[in-house]
C-alpha positions in Angstrom: 4.1 6.8 -12.5 3.8 3.8 -14.6 3.6 4.9 -18.5 1.8 2.3 -20.8 -0.3 1.9 -24.2 -3.0 -0.9 -24.3 -4.7 -2.8 -27.4 -7.4 -5.8 -27.3 -7.4 -8.2 -29.7 -10.9 -9.3 -31.0 -10.9 -12.6 -29.1 -10.8 -10.4 -25.9 -7.3 -10.2 -25.0 -6.5 -7.2 -23.0 -2.6 -6.4 -23.4 -0.6 -3.6 -21.7 3.0 -2.5 -22.9 5.5 -0.4 -20.9 8.3 0.8 -22.5 11.3 1.1 -20.6 14.7 1.4 -22.5 17.3 1.7 -19.6 17.2 -2.7 -19.3 17.7 -4.9 -21.4 15.6 -7.6 -20.2 11.8 -8.4 -20.7 8.8 -9.8 -18.9 5.7 -11.2 -20.2 3.1 -11.7 -17.4 -0.4 -13.2 -17.9 -3.2 -12.6 -15.2 -5.9 -14.8 -15.4 -8.7 -14.3 -13.8 -9.5 -16.8 -11.3 -8.8 -17.8 -8.1 -10.6 -20.4 -5.6 -13.3 -17.9 -5.0 -14.7 -19.5 -8.6 -14.6 -22.9 -7.5 -17.2 -25.4 -6.5 -17.4 -26.2 -2.6 -17.2 -29.3 -3.3 -14.3 -29.1 -5.6 -11.8 -26.5 -4.5 -7.8 -26.0 -5.1 -8.4 -26.1 -9.0 -7.0 -22.9 -9.5 -4.1 -23.2 -7.7 -4.0 -26.8 -9.3 -4.1 -25.2 -12.2 -0.8 -23.0 -11.7 1.4 -26.6 -11.9 -0.4 -27.8 -14.9 0.4 -25.0 -16.8 3.8 -26.3 -16.4 3.4 -29.7 -17.5 4.1 -29.0 -20.8 1.2 -28.0 -23.9 0.6 -30.0 -27.0 2.8 -28.8 -29.3 5.9 -27.6 -26.7 5.9 -30.5 -24.1 8.4 -28.8 -21.9 7.5 -25.3 -20.9 10.9 -24.5 -18.9 13.7 -26.2 -21.4 13.2 -23.4 -24.1 13.0 -20.8 -21.9 16.6 -21.9 -20.1 18.2 -21.8 -23.4 17.4 -18.3 -24.4 17.9 -17.6 -21.1 14.7 -17.0 -19.4 13.1 -17.9 -16.2 9.4 -18.2 -14.9 7.1 -18.4 -12.0 3.9 -18.1 -10.9 1.1 -17.7 -8.0 -2.3 -18.2 -7.4 -4.7 -16.0 -5.0 -8.2 -16.4 -3.8 -9.1 -13.8 -6.4 -6.4 -14.2 -9.6 -3.7 -16.7 -10.7 -1.0 -15.0 -12.2 2.2 -16.5 -14.9 5.4 -14.3 -15.4 8.7 -14.6 -17.2 11.5 -12.8 -17.3 13.8 -13.0 -20.8 16.6 -11.1 -22.8 14.4 -8.6 -24.8 16.0 -10.0 -27.7 14.4 -13.3 -27.4 11.0 -11.8 -26.7 9.2 -13.9 -29.4 10.0 -17.1 -27.2 7.8 -15.9 -24.8 4.8 -15.4 -27.1 5.2 -18.5 -28.3 5.5 -20.6 -25.1 2.4 -18.6 -23.5 0.0 -18.7 -26.4 0.6 -22.7 -26.8 -0.7 -23.6 -23.4 -3.5 -21.0 -23.5 -4.6 -22.4 -26.5 -3.3 -26.1 -26.1 -2.2 -27.5 -22.5 -1.9 -31.0 -22.8 -4.0 -32.7 -20.5 -2.2 -36.2 -20.0 -3.4 -38.6 -17.5 0.3 -38.7 -16.4 0.3 -34.8 -15.8 -2.5 -34.9 -14.6 -1.1 -37.8 -11.3 2.5 -35.8 -11.3 1.1 -32.5 -10.4 -1.8 -33.7 -8.2 0.3 -35.4 -6.2 3.2 -32.2 -5.8 -0.1 -30.4 -4.6 -0.9 -32.9 -2.4 2.6 -32.9 -0.7 2.6 -28.9 -0.3 -0.8 -29.2 1.5 1.1 -32.2 3.5 4.0 -30.1 4.2 2.9 -26.3 4.5 -0.7 -26.6 5.6 -0.8 -29.9 7.9 2.8 -30.8 9.2 3.7 -27.0 9.7 3.3 -25.3 12.4 0.6 -22.8 12.3 0.1 -24.3 8.8 -3.8 -25.0 9.2 -4.4 -21.6 10.5 -5.9 -20.4 7.7 -8.0 -23.7 7.5 -9.9 -22.7 10.4 -9.8 -19.0 10.6 -11.4 -18.9 7.0 -14.2 -21.3 7.6 -15.1 -19.3 10.7 -15.0 -15.6 9.4 -16.9 -16.4 6.0 -20.1 -18.7 6.2 -21.5 -18.1 2.5 -18.7 -16.7 0.1 -16.2 -18.4 -1.4 -13.5 -16.6 0.5 -14.1 -19.6 3.4 -11.6 -21.9 1.8 -8.0 -21.2 1.5 -6.2 -21.4 -2.4 -4.9 -24.9 -1.5 -8.1 -26.0 -1.1 -10.6 -26.8 1.8 -9.1 -30.6 2.2 -6.5 -33.3 0.2 -9.7 -35.4 -0.6 -10.8 -32.3 -3.2 -7.4 -32.7 -5.5 -7.0 -36.6 -4.8 -10.4 -36.9 -6.5 -10.2 -34.6 -9.0 -11.1 -36.2 -12.6 -10.1 -35.3 -16.0 -13.3 -34.2 -17.5 -13.7 -31.7 -13.8 -10.1 -30.4 -14.9 -10.8 -29.9 -18.3 -14.0 -27.9 -17.6 -12.3 -25.5 -15.6 -9.5 -24.8 -18.0 -11.9 -24.3 -20.8 -14.2 -21.6 -18.9 -11.3 -19.7 -16.9 -8.3 -20.0 -18.8 -9.1 -18.2 -22.5 -7.8 -15.0 -24.0 -11.2 -12.8 -22.8 -10.8 -13.7 -19.4 -6.9 -12.9 -19.1 -4.7 -9.6 -19.5 -1.5 -9.6 -20.9 1.8 -7.1 -19.5 4.3 -6.8 -21.9 7.2 -4.6 -20.2 11.0 -3.7 -20.8 12.9 -3.5 -24.0 9.8 -3.6 -26.0 8.6 -1.3 -28.7 4.3 -1.2 -29.0 4.0 -1.4 -32.4 6.5 -4.9 -32.0 4.5 -6.1 -29.2 0.8 -5.4 -31.1 2.4 -7.8 -34.1 3.1 -10.4 -31.9 0.7 -10.4 -30.1 -1.7 -10.8 -33.3 0.4 -13.4 -34.6 0.8 -15.8 -31.8 -2.9 -15.1 -30.1 -5.3 -13.9 -32.6 -6.3 -17.2 -33.3 -7.1 -18.3 -30.0 -11.0 -18.3 -29.9 -12.3 -16.2 -27.1 -14.0 -18.7 -24.3 -17.5 -18.1 -22.7 -18.3 -15.0 -21.0 -17.7 -15.2 -17.5 -20.5 -13.7 -15.1 -19.9 -14.4 -11.6 -22.5 -14.9 -9.0 -20.8 -15.3 -5.8 -22.5 -16.0 -2.9 -22.4 -12.5 -0.8 -21.2 -12.8 3.1 -24.1 -12.1 5.3 -23.0 -8.8 8.1 -21.6 -10.7 11.2 -23.8 -10.1 14.2 -22.2 -11.8 16.9 -18.8 -12.9 17.8 -17.4 -16.2 17.0 -14.5 -18.5 18.7 -13.1 -21.2 18.4 -10.1 -23.2 20.3 -7.5 -25.4 18.7 -5.1 -27.2 20.4 -1.6 -28.5 18.4 2.2 -29.4 18.6 3.2 -25.4 18.3 6.2 -24.0 20.1 3.9 -21.5 21.6 0.3 -20.2 22.1 -1.1 -17.9 18.9 -4.3 -15.8 18.8 -5.9 -14.0 15.7 -8.8 -12.0 15.7 -10.5 -11.4 12.0 -12.8 -8.3 11.3 -14.8 -7.7 8.4 -13.8 -4.8 6.1 -14.8 -3.3 2.6 -14.1 -4.8 -0.7 -10.7 -3.9 -2.8 -12.2 -0.8 -5.1 -14.5 0.4 -1.9 -13.7 4.3 -1.1 -12.2 3.0 2.5 -9.8 0.6 1.5 -7.1 2.7 1.7 -8.2 4.0 5.2 -8.6 0.7 6.3 -4.6 -0.2 5.0 -3.5 2.9 6.4 -5.0 1.9 10.1 -3.0 -1.7 9.6 0.1 -0.2 9.6 -0.5 2.5 11.8 -1.3 -0.4 14.4 1.4 -2.5 13.1 3.9 -1.5 10.7 7.7 -1.0 12.3 9.0 -0.8 15.3 7.2 2.5 16.4 3.8 1.6 15.4 1.3 1.0 18.0 1.0 -2.5 18.9 4.5 -3.2 19.1 5.5 -0.1 21.0 2.3 -0.9 23.7 2.8 -5.0 23.8 5.9 -6.3 22.8 8.5 -3.3 24.0 6.9 -1.0 27.0 4.9 -3.9 28.0 6.1 -7.5 26.8 2.7 -8.9 26.8 3.4 -10.3 23.0 6.6 -11.4 21.5 5.2 -10.4 18.5 2.4 -8.9 17.3 0.7 -7.7 13.3 -2.1 -6.6 12.0 -3.0 -6.7 8.1 -5.5 -6.7 5.5 -6.2 -9.8 3.3 -6.1 -7.4 -0.1 -9.0 -9.3 -1.3 -11.0 -8.2 -4.2 -14.6 -9.0 -2.5 -15.2 -8.0 1.4 -11.7 -8.0 2.7 -10.8 -9.6 6.3 -8.5 -7.5 8.7 -6.6 -9.6 11.3 -5.0 -8.9 14.4 -2.5 -11.5 14.8 0.1 -12.5 17.9 2.4 -14.6 20.2 2.0 -14.5 23.5 5.1 -14.1 25.6 5.9 -16.9 28.0 3.9 -16.5 31.2 1.0 -14.5 29.7 -2.3 -16.3 29.1 -4.0 -15.8 25.8 -7.1 -14.3 28.0 -4.7 -11.7 29.0 -2.8 -11.3 25.9 -6.8 -10.6 24.3 -7.5 -8.1 26.3 -4.5 -6.4 25.7 -5.3 -6.2 21.9 -8.8 -5.4 22.3 -7.7 -2.6 25.0 -5.0 -1.0 22.1 -8.3 -1.6 19.5 -10.4 0.6 21.8 -8.4 3.5 22.1 -7.7 3.7 18.2 -11.6 4.0 18.0 -11.7 6.6 20.6 -9.3 9.1 20.0 -7.9 10.8 16.2 -4.3 9.7 15.2 -2.1 12.7 15.4 -1.4 14.1 12.3 2.7 13.3 12.4 1.9 9.6 13.0 -0.5 9.8 9.9 1.8 11.1 7.8 4.6 9.1 8.8 2.6 5.5 7.6 1.7 7.4 4.3 5.3 8.1 3.6 6.2 4.7 4.0 3.0 3.4 1.9 4.6 6.1 -1.0 7.8 4.7 -0.6 6.6 1.1 -1.1 4.9 1.8 -4.2 7.4 4.0 -5.6 10.0 0.9 -4.8 7.2 -1.1 -6.6 8.7 0.8 -10.0 11.8 0.1 -10.0 11.6 -3.0 -11.5 10.1 -4.0 -14.9 8.5 -7.2 -13.1 6.8 -5.5 -10.6 5.6 -3.0 -12.8 4.0 -5.4 -14.4 2.4 -7.5 -12.4 0.7 -4.6 -10.7 -0.5 -3.3 -14.2 -2.0 -6.5 -14.8 -3.4 -6.5 -11.3 -5.0 -3.3 -11.4 -6.6 -3.8 -15.1 -8.0 -6.8 -13.7 -9.4 -4.9 -10.7 -10.7 -1.9 -12.5 -8.0 -0.3 -15.1 -4.8 0.1 -14.8 -5.0 3.6 -15.1 -5.9 3.3 -11.2 -2.3 2.0 -10.1 -1.1 5.9 -10.8 -3.9 7.1 -8.2 -3.2 4.7 -5.6 -0.3 7.5 -4.0 -3.1 10.6 -4.1 -6.2 7.8 -2.9 -3.6 7.6 0.4 -2.7 11.1 1.2 -6.6 12.1 1.1 -7.0 10.0 4.2 -7.7 12.0 7.2 -7.6 11.0 10.7 -10.9 11.6 10.8 -11.8 8.5 8.5 -9.2 7.0 10.3 -11.1 6.7 13.9 -14.8 6.0 11.2 -13.1 3.0 10.0 -11.6 2.1 13.1 -14.9 2.0 14.7 -16.5 0.2 12.1 -14.1 -2.5 12.0 -13.3 -3.4 15.6 -16.7 -4.3 17.2 -17.1 -7.7 18.9 -20.0 -8.3 16.8 -17.6 -8.3 13.8 -15.2 -11.0 15.2 -13.9 -13.8 14.6 -11.3 -14.9 17.2 -8.8 -18.3 16.9 -7.4 -19.2 19.9 -4.2 -21.3 18.6 -3.3 -23.3 21.8 -0.1 -25.0 22.0 -0.7 -28.8 23.9 2.5 -28.4 25.4 0.7 -25.8 27.7 3.7 -23.4 27.2 1.7 -20.1 28.1 0.5 -20.1 31.5 -1.3 -17.1 33.9 
């Protein structure tokens, strides 16, 4: 359980404070409620581009990293389809430096052509290295648009294509920043060896004068129910064939979410999981196989992916996956098997409470999702799931008409029947 207090500035900035005086460090985590789903279909990759631009300096602080390093701090960020999260850690006695840095780039990011050009090139190189020139790197550039036809989850956070970043203009970038990087669209969590009243004072001092942004009303395209199976075959210079099957599932706030998460663990978490035991250990059809959720705020994808063993065709491998999925649809999970995955999830959640950075990120995410109090209810939600619910969700998900299958073939022809 994470204890915290909350307050809100007049400009809409929500601030959560978690005091932990067992450490000499402090964390400042700022989550902006903007991700790839908020982009225009013909201007994708902007949220991720901003992750980089936010480190390009602000009007009053040309270098973000230099002053932070001088006080013994470090920082990083990540972008998803739903959020962009910036975080820094530093000695708690230098906490005000973090407020100075973060407030200045929220207030007045430096929009120079030079900075835009530099970060544009960084993102383009990342696109090439991680998505185009890496084995299996373009899987999500293919699987997302196969599974999603209307919702903006149909493109990855890097964007649909390099040209969207190459052609990003200063006016477009400024508009995106003005709309989404404002106090009313952010959650700040301050954790560690900090004092609630002092955090409140520093927040008013450094963030209080920043103008609130426009109210953001999302009108995202709703993904229609999938009514027929979809398939795509891709060939590339990869070591071995691979298979990806994506199923549409409920959103992050759905009452079935925790059941779906437990289902993925029953199938794939650890060497005693069903898919590993049946398809890797007992009958070596796959060299590796996994099942997981995307964890999206809006309706999710449940993905089963694997690499068939040498000599096993994709057709045989795909049939073996479906055999296991049909089995879990037909039978009730044993209580011992279900309790085992519940214990693993509980230990994972408890482990994430050991680090002040993890606690800060969790509080920020749950506050953006619904309310930070919900984080402390997660273990109970998993505990309530029973075998009947697992079977019901499996039957809801694992239907051919709800599947999008990507067969990724090695053009070296490494897998044969």
